N, C-alpha and C positions, 0 to 999 in steps of 0.2 A: 694451748701451751706448746711451744716448740718441742720436738722430740729430743733435741740436744741443744741445751741452752748455750748461748754465746756470752762469755763473760770477759770483760776487760778489767784488768787489775793494774793500778798505778802504785808503784813502790818508790821509796826513797832509798837509793842505793841499789846496785845490781845484786839480785838474790843468789849470786853464785860467784865464787865458791862459798858454801855455807859455813863461814868461819867466825860468825858473831851471832849473838842471840836473835837479832832481828832477821838476819839472813837465814839462819837455821829455820826459823818459823816460816818465813815466806817460801823458801825453797821446798820444804817438806809438804806444806799445804798445797802449793801450786802443782807440784809433781803428782800428788794424789788426786786432786780434783780434776786434773786434765784428763783422767781416765773416763770421766762422766760428762764433762762439758767441753766445748770448744773454747780454748783459752787464748786470750790475747794479753800481751804484757807491754806496758809503757813504764820506763824507768827514768827517774831523775838521778843521774849517775853522780855520785859523790867521790868516786875513786879517782886517784891521780891519772890513771890510765884505764881504759875500758878493758875488763877481763874477757877471756874467751867466752863467747856466748853460745857455742855449739851445743852444750848440754841443755841449756834452756830451750833451744830451737828444736830439740828432739820431742818436746811435749807442748810447745806453744805454737799456735798458728802464725802469729807474728810477734816479733820482739823489736820494740823501738826504744832506743836509748838516746837521751838528750843530756849532755854534760852540764853540770851545775857550774858554769864558768863564772869567773869574777866579773864584776860590773862597775862601771864608772859611777860617781855620785849622781850624774845626770840620769843615767839609766835607772838607778835605784829610785830617784824621784819620780820619773815618768811611770815606772812600774807600780809605784805606790798609788799614783793617781788612777792608773788603769784598774787596779784591784778595787779601789774605793768606788769608782763609778760603776763597776760590775756588781757591787753589793757585797764584796768580800771584806772581812775584818783585816785591818792593817797588820795585825800580828802575823798574817800568812804571806804578806807581800814578798818577803825576801826569798821565798821558795817558789814563787810563780815565774815561770819562763814561758813567754808567748809561743815559742816553737813547740814545746811539749803540749801546750793547750791545743795548738793547731793539729798536732798528730792525733791527740785524743778525739778531737772533733771529727777528723777525717775517718778514723776507724769506726766510730759510732755510726756515722752516716753511710759509709761504703759497705761495712760488714754486718750491719743490722744487729748491733749489740743489744742484748736483753738486760744485762746487769753491769753497771759500772761500780767497781769496788775500789775505794781510795784508802790507802794505808796511811795512818797518822793524821792527827787533827791539823797539823801545819800544812798539809797538802790540800785542804778543803777548797782552795781557790779553783782547783781544776774541775770542780762540779759545774762551774760556769761555762765549761767547754761543751756541754751537752747541747746539741742543736735544738731549737725551739720546737720543732715538729717531732722530736724523738719520743718514743714510749719507753725509753731505757729507765730501769729502776736503779736506785742508788743505795750503796752501802758505805758507811764510814767504819773502818776497822781501826780500833784504838789498841795499840800495843801496850799502852799504859794510860792512865789518866794524868795528863801532863801537868795540870795545875797542882795536884798533890805531889807529883815527882819534884817539881821545882821548889815547892815550899819546903819539902824535906831536905833538899840540897841546901837551901838557904840556912836551915837550922844547923848545918855542919860547918858553915863557913866562919872563919875567924876574922877575916877582913870585912869591915863595915860596908865598903863599896860593893863587894861581892854579894854580901847578904841582901843589900838593897836591890841589886840587879836581879837576883833570883826571885825575890819576892815580887818584883815588878813583872817578871816573866810569868810567874804563877797567876797573878791577877789577870794579865792579858789573855793567857791561855784558857783560864777558867771561863771568861766571857765568851771566847771563841768556841770552846768545846760545847758549852751548854746551848749556845745559840745555833751552832751548825748541826749538832746532833739531832736537834728537833727538825731541821730542814731536810735531813736524809730520810729515805724510806725505812732504813733499818740501820742499827749500830751493832758492832761486835766488840766485846770486851774479852779479856783473857781469864777472868775469875769472877766468882759470885760477889766477892768484896767490891770489885770495881763496878759491877752491875748495880750494887747497892748505892754507890756514890752517884752514879748517873740517874738512879731512880727518882731523885728529887726533881729532875728537870725534864726527863724523857719518859713517856708512858711505858709501862712494863712490857707491853707487847711489841715494842719497837726495838728491843735489843736482845741479843742472845750471847751466851757464854761459849766461846770456842777456845779451849785452853791451850797453853803451850804444852809441848810434848817431847818425846824422844823416840828414836827408831830402835826398838828393842831387838829387831832382827839383825841390825847392823852393829849395834853396840852390845857386846857380850861381857859378862863378868870376867874380870882379870884375876888370875891366881896371884896370891901374895907371895912373890918370890924374893922380894927385898925385905930385909929385916932391920933396916935402920929406922930412924924416927923422923922421916921427912913429912912435912905437911904441904898441902897444895892449895893455892888460890889461883883460879883460872878465870879469864874473862877479858873484856876490852878494858885494859888498865887505864887508858886515857879518859874513860867515861867517869865523870866526877864522883858518883857514888862508889865506884870501884876504887878510885884513887883514895878516897876517904877511908874505905874499908881496909886497904893495905896499910896505910899510914897508922890508922888506929890499932890494927893488930900488931904491927911491929913495935910501936911505942908503948902500948898499954898491956898487951896480952902476951906476946912472945917472951918477954923477960920473965913473966910469972911461970910460964911453961918450962923455961930453961933452968929455973931454980930447982925444979923437980927432976927434969930430964935434960941434962946438959947438952946432949948431942942433937936435940930437936932443931930442925932447920925448916925454913919456909921457902918453897919454890913459888915465885911469882911469874906466871906464864900468861902472856897475852899481848895484844897489840898496843902500841903507842904509850908505853909507860912514860909519864912526865918526869922532869928532872928530879923532883923530890923523891920519886920512887926509885929511879936509877941510882941515886946517891945511897940508898939503903944497901946496895950490893957491896959496899965497902966492908960490911960486916960478914964474918964467916958463917953467921947464922941465917943469912938471907941471900938467895940467888934470884936474880932478875933476868929472865931470858929474852924478853921482847916477844915478837910474833914467832910462832913455830908452825911448821907445815903439818906436823902430826902430834897431837897432844897425848896419844896413847902411852909413849914411854914415860911421860911424867905422871900419868895416872898409875902406871905400873909400879913406879918406884915409891909412891907416896903411901903413907899409912892412914892419913886422915885428910879429908877435904874440908877447908874452912871457908865460911862465907859470912864474915862479921859485918854485915851491911847495916848502915844506920840511915840510909836514904835510898831513893829510887821508887820505882813503881812497877806495875805488871807482875809477872811471876818469873822466877829465875831459872832459866834453862840449865845453868851451871849445876844447880842442885839436882835436877832430874837426871842430867848426864852422869854426875858422880854416882848416883844411886844405880843407874843402869850398868856402869862399869864395876859395881861391887865395891865401892869405897864408902866408908861411913862419913857422915856429914855432921859438922857442928856449925850452927848458924844462930842468928838472932830471930826474934819473933817477926820482925819486919822482913828478914831475909827469906823466910819460908811462907810469907803471907800469900794467900791465894792458892796454896797447895794443900790438899787434904791430908795432912800428916799428923801423927800423934807423937808428941815429945816423949822420948824414951823408948819408943817402938820403932819408928822409921828414921829418926835422927835425934840429935841432942840440941837443945836450945839454951843459949846463955846470953842474957841481956845486959850483963855487966862484965867488965874485963875479968873479974875474979871468977864469976860463974862460967864464962866462956873457957878460960884457961883450965879450970877444974874438969870440965867436960872433955877437953882434948886429952888431958892427962889420964883420965879414966879409960878412954879408948886405947891409948898407947900402952897402958899397964895391964889392961884386961882384954886379951884377944877374944875371949869367949863372948864378951859384951859386944865387941865390934862385929863378930860373926853373926850374932843374933840380929843386930840392927841391919846389917847388910842384906841378910836373907829377907827380912820383912820389907825393906825398902825396894828391893828388886821386884818382889811379888806385887807391890803396890803400883809401880810404874808400868808393869806388864798389864795389869788389870784396869788401870784408869788413865794412863798418860802416854800410851803408845799412839803414834801419829795415825796408825790404821784405825783407831777408835775415834780419833778427834776429827779427821777430815770429813767423815759422813755428817757431822753436825753442821759443818759449813755448807755442804750440799743440801741439807735439809732447809737451811735458811734460803738458799737460792730457789728451791722448788716452791717454798711458801710465798716468796716474793713474786715468782712467775705466775702462780695461781691467782694471787690478789691482783696482779697487773692485768691478767686476762679478764678477770671479772670486771675490773674498772673499764676496760676497753669495750666489753659487751654492753655494759650499762650505758656508756657514752653513745654507742651505735644505736641502742634502743631509743634513746632520747632524740 
């Protein structure tokens, strides 16, 4: 086994700056594992302009970025054929860029990569970039089980066409996830619940749980210096489950809260709020900021963080972040799925509009309850969800793969 493993990670979107859930996970894990492995990074860039890569280059041996540019219908057709002939599912063809595959193949060949880790099921086509003579082991890292994510989104849609579209995506992704997960040497999921979902199609010893986390050294509890009744929803607002959560909260839950607490307001903070969310800001009870450089002032001024999620997958970094900042959280059972929390101890759960509103009102009216929950939640994230505790789990996966790979090579040599 090499003294220092060489690992190539392929991401969707540049993992810097860490200003969304996916980027926060990628950046924090990459930065920490780079202390123990030689790290190479290939990015399918989705940003309009490529951000400054200097921070990534401080801990990566190489950083290669290929923009996800628009393509003509002919290019889409030829790309689909290329993916199909290479044995890839057509559901992944729109994310396959030959230039990125060429760069991956070059790094594996020239730098002697030991492990190729691909983030997200829709990037599985890049597994075909591994040269035929390579002994590189493969990992598929699933930020969520996409088939369930799309099915849940479908259940929140009111337009029949949108419902059909998301159900079709769920069907296609399910076939791709189960087939490709079995073809990789190992799979990573973010929670035991998602491991259970994969367990029906993938042997138990082929996947590991590497949770989402938070940097407790960087994120410290904030003093409650503002005594209004502001509530906070933070995230990528353009992400359909977040859009649905904001609309649901504003239409069904916030009016119930304001009957009891008339000055309660919702702060909606995050990237790409769609038109239907921006229109909510016409109300004095709702403020929509769009993207912000620093979320701390909004955490500082809020009394309660809300996550009324009815769709999505994975685990929610927004909940762990709020706990680390010392703000009480009210969410749904789905919203805290995959996080080892106890209702009433670490947060409050409300699965109906009435129950959700009542939990928010309780926290606003009873500061002692809020303080109790905040203390228990902060202790939990420190003990179970700090990135410094999570990154070693990923390193353990690498070492296990490397040992198995070395054993396979020795067996082949003996034969």
